[in-house]
C-alpha positions as CSV (number, residue, x, y, z in Angstrom):
1,M,0.1,0.0,0.0
2,N,1.4,3.2,-1.3
3,L,1.6,6.3,2.2
4,P,-0.2,8.7,1.7
5,L,1.9,12.1,0.7
6,N,2.8,13.8,4.3
7,S,4.2,11.1,6.0
8,L,6.3,10.2,2.7
9,L,7.4,13.7,3.9
10,D,7.1,13.3,7.2
11,R,9.6,9.6,7.4
12,Q,11.9,12.1,5.4
13,D,12.1,14.9,8.1
14,A,12.6,12.1,10.6
15,T,15.9,11.2,9.2
16,E,17.5,13.9,7.9
17,N,16.2,14.9,11.4
18,A,18.5,11.7,12.3
19,R,21.3,12.4,10.1
20,Y,22.0,15.7,11.4
21,N,22.1,14.6,15.1
22,M,24.6,11.7,14.0
23,V,26.8,14.3,12.6
24,H,26.5,17.4,15.3
25,Q,25.6,15.2,18.4
26,Q,28.1,12.5,17.5
27,V,30.2,12.8,15.5
28,R,31.9,16.3,15.5
29,P,32.2,16.2,19.7
30,W,34.6,13.3,18.2
31,N,37.3,16.2,17.1
32,V,35.8,15.3,13.3
33,S,36.3,18.4,11.5
34,A,37.5,18.3,8.3
35,E,34.4,19.9,6.1
36,R,35.1,17.4,3.0
37,L,33.9,14.9,5.1
38,L,31.4,16.1,7.0
39,E,30.0,16.4,3.7
40,A,30.2,12.9,2.7
41,L,28.3,12.7,6.3
42,Y,25.8,14.0,5.0
43,T,25.7,13.4,1.1
44,V,26.5,9.3,2.3
45,R,23.1,8.0,2.8
46,R,24.0,5.2,5.9
47,E,20.1,3.8,6.6
48,D,21.3,2.3,2.7
49,F,24.8,1.0,3.9
50,T,22.2,-0.8,7.3
51,P,20.3,-3.9,7.1
52,P,16.8,-3.2,6.7
53,A,16.2,-5.4,9.7
54,Q,18.3,-2.8,11.5
55,Y,17.2,0.3,9.9
56,S,16.0,2.0,13.8
57,L,20.1,1.5,14.9
58,A,21.3,3.5,11.9
59,F,21.9,6.1,13.0
60,M,23.0,5.9,16.4
61,D,25.4,5.1,18.3
62,V,26.1,1.7,18.1
63,E,28.0,-1.8,16.4
64,V,25.2,-2.6,13.4
65,P,25.5,-6.4,13.3
66,L,25.7,-7.1,9.1
67,N,23.5,-10.4,9.2
68,D,21.1,-12.9,11.9
69,D,24.2,-14.2,13.3
70,V,24.1,-13.9,17.2
71,N,27.6,-13.5,17.2
72,A,28.2,-11.1,13.7
73,I,29.9,-7.9,15.6
74,E,32.1,-10.5,18.1
75,N,33.2,-11.9,14.8
76,G,33.8,-8.2,13.8
77,E,31.3,-8.3,10.6
78,C,29.4,-4.9,12.0
79,M,28.8,-1.5,11.4
80,L,31.2,0.4,13.6
81,Q,29.8,3.6,15.4
82,P,29.4,6.5,12.8
83,R,31.7,8.5,15.1
84,V,34.7,6.4,15.1
85,E,34.0,5.9,11.2
86,A,34.9,9.3,11.0
87,R,37.3,9.8,13.6
88,M,39.4,7.5,11.5
89,I,38.8,8.9,8.4
90,N,39.4,12.4,9.8
91,D,43.1,11.7,11.6
92,L,43.7,10.0,7.4
93,D,44.1,13.6,6.4
94,I,42.3,12.2,2.9
95,Q,43.7,13.7,-0.4
96,P,41.6,13.7,-3.4
97,T,44.8,12.3,-5.0
98,D,45.4,9.3,-2.7
99,R,45.1,6.0,-3.9
100,V,43.3,4.7,-0.5
101,L,43.0,0.7,0.5
102,E,41.1,-0.1,3.5
103,I,40.6,-4.0,4.2
104,G,37.1,-4.8,6.6
105,T,34.6,-4.0,4.0
106,G,32.0,-5.1,5.8
107,S,28.2,-3.2,4.0
108,G,30.4,-1.2,2.6
109,Y,29.9,2.5,4.0
110,S,33.2,3.8,5.6
111,A,34.4,3.1,1.8
112,A,31.5,4.9,0.8
113,L,32.8,7.2,2.9
114,L,36.4,7.4,1.3
115,S,35.1,7.5,-2.1
116,K,33.9,11.4,-1.6
117,L,37.6,12.2,-0.1
118,A,40.2,10.0,-2.5
119,Q,40.9,9.4,-5.9
120,D,40.4,5.8,-5.6
121,V,39.8,2.9,-3.2
122,V,40.3,-0.8,-2.9
123,T,38.4,-3.0,-0.6
124,L,38.7,-6.4,1.5
125,E,36.4,-8.2,2.4
126,I,37.2,-12.0,3.7
127,N,33.4,-12.8,3.3
128,P,32.1,-12.9,0.5
129,E,28.3,-12.2,1.4
130,L,29.3,-8.9,3.0
131,A,31.7,-7.6,-0.4
132,D,28.2,-8.7,-2.2
133,M,26.2,-6.7,-0.2
134,A,28.9,-4.0,-0.4
135,R,29.5,-3.9,-3.8
136,E,25.1,-4.0,-4.2
137,N,25.1,-0.8,-1.4
138,L,28.3,1.4,-2.7
139,A,26.7,0.9,-6.5
140,D,22.8,2.2,-5.7
141,A,25.3,4.9,-4.5
142,D,26.8,6.1,-7.5
143,C,30.5,5.0,-5.9
144,T,32.2,4.3,-8.9
145,N,35.5,4.3,-7.2
146,V,35.6,1.7,-5.2
147,N,36.5,-1.5,-6.5
148,V,35.1,-4.3,-3.9
149,R,37.3,-8.0,-3.2
150,V,36.7,-10.6,-1.4
151,A,40.4,-11.2,-0.5
152,D,42.1,-11.8,3.7
153,G,43.5,-8.3,4.1
154,S,46.3,-9.9,6.6
155,K,47.7,-12.6,4.0
156,D,46.3,-12.0,0.2
157,T,49.0,-10.1,-3.0
158,L,48.0,-7.1,-3.0
159,P,48.6,-5.7,-7.1
160,E,46.6,-3.4,-6.4
161,G,49.2,-0.9,-4.4
162,P,51.0,1.1,-3.5
163,F,48.7,2.6,-1.9
164,D,48.7,6.9,0.1
165,V,46.2,5.6,2.7
166,I,45.6,2.0,4.3
167,L,43.2,2.2,6.8
168,L,42.0,-0.9,8.6
169,S,38.2,-1.3,10.0
170,G,38.7,-2.8,12.8
171,S,40.7,-3.8,15.6
172,V,43.8,-6.0,16.2
173,E,46.3,-7.5,18.1
174,V,49.5,-6.1,16.8
175,L,50.3,-4.2,13.5
176,P,50.5,-5.3,10.7
177,Q,53.9,-4.7,9.7
178,A,53.7,-6.5,6.4
179,L,51.8,-3.7,5.5
180,L,53.9,-1.1,5.9
181,S,55.3,-2.2,1.7
182,H,52.4,-1.0,0.3
183,L,52.8,2.2,1.5
184,K,53.6,5.3,-0.3
185,E,56.4,6.8,0.3
186,G,54.7,9.8,2.9
187,G,51.7,6.9,3.3
188,R,50.1,6.2,6.2
189,L,48.6,3.3,8.1
190,A,45.4,3.7,10.7
191,A,44.9,0.2,12.5
192,I,43.1,0.2,16.3
193,V,45.5,-1.9,18.0
194,G,45.7,-3.8,21.6
195,Q,43.2,-6.1,23.6
196,K,40.8,-5.4,25.6
197,P,39.8,-3.5,28.0
198,M,42.5,-0.6,25.8
199,M,43.3,-0.9,22.5
200,R,44.3,1.9,20.5
201,F,44.1,4.1,17.6
202,T,47.8,3.8,16.0
203,I,48.5,5.6,13.0
204,V,52.0,5.2,11.4
205,T,53.9,7.4,8.9
206,K,56.0,6.5,6.0
207,Q,58.8,9.1,5.4
208,N,62.1,8.7,3.7
209,G,62.7,5.8,4.8
210,Q,61.5,5.4,8.4
211,T,58.1,5.6,9.8
212,T,56.2,7.4,13.5
213,T,53.9,5.7,15.0
214,K,50.9,7.4,16.6
215,T,48.4,6.8,18.7
216,P,46.3,9.5,20.3
217,W,43.4,8.3,21.1
218,D,41.5,4.4,22.5
219,L,38.8,2.7,22.3
220,V,37.6,-1.3,21.3
221,V,36.0,-2.4,18.5
222,P,35.5,-5.9,17.4
223,R,38.6,-7.6,15.8
224,L,39.5,-8.1,12.1
225,Q,39.8,-11.4,11.0
226,G,42.4,-13.2,9.9
227,F,45.5,-10.9,11.2
228,A,48.1,-12.5,13.7
229,T,47.4,-12.4,17.9
230,A,50.5,-11.4,20.4
231,P,52.8,-14.1,21.6
232,R,51.2,-15.6,24.8
233,F,52.9,-15.9,28.0
234,T,53.3,-19.8,29.0
235,F,54.6,-21.2,32.7
């Protein structure tokens, strides 16, 4: 049954209010100030990257499961909180000429934001079903400069590289040193590194053959699949 015009307009207004509140109450207070990114948060429709069953969570400050598995969030098959996705991208200072690699595509939302900021994006997803979801979402959003590939970012080859930016959209126990070889001179790699109860957002910059590391803020997010774990002590 078709909804009356007034009902459709009310729904649109509610959605835009929710988007506005997401940006101004969640994202901006988390030190997200890049104007191009803030514009992308308005133009990329987050609700279109959210599974229909979870639509009510699209603009909330929560992790959103991407399938019906009760362990979806624990397994990293989720959208991160809007403020987390935005802050990671903000702190990478992405330029219009940058080539970006994302590991952990999920529904494609972060890749869509990246596509508005960078020259092109390669995004790797280990789960083929999520990769298919992301391709469809990105095509619907007309993100033509994004290539979704089914791959394990912890070990598969990266023929599209090297990259100006590498973003891991999830946490790892230890910084994946092998990925640094895929950075261009002046490139930046960002990952959330560590174990509960504290993980650190980590940015590694490659300059003159050397790397510098910053850890500007802390948080805990689900793991990316496939990456190495830290050594465990045994007695």
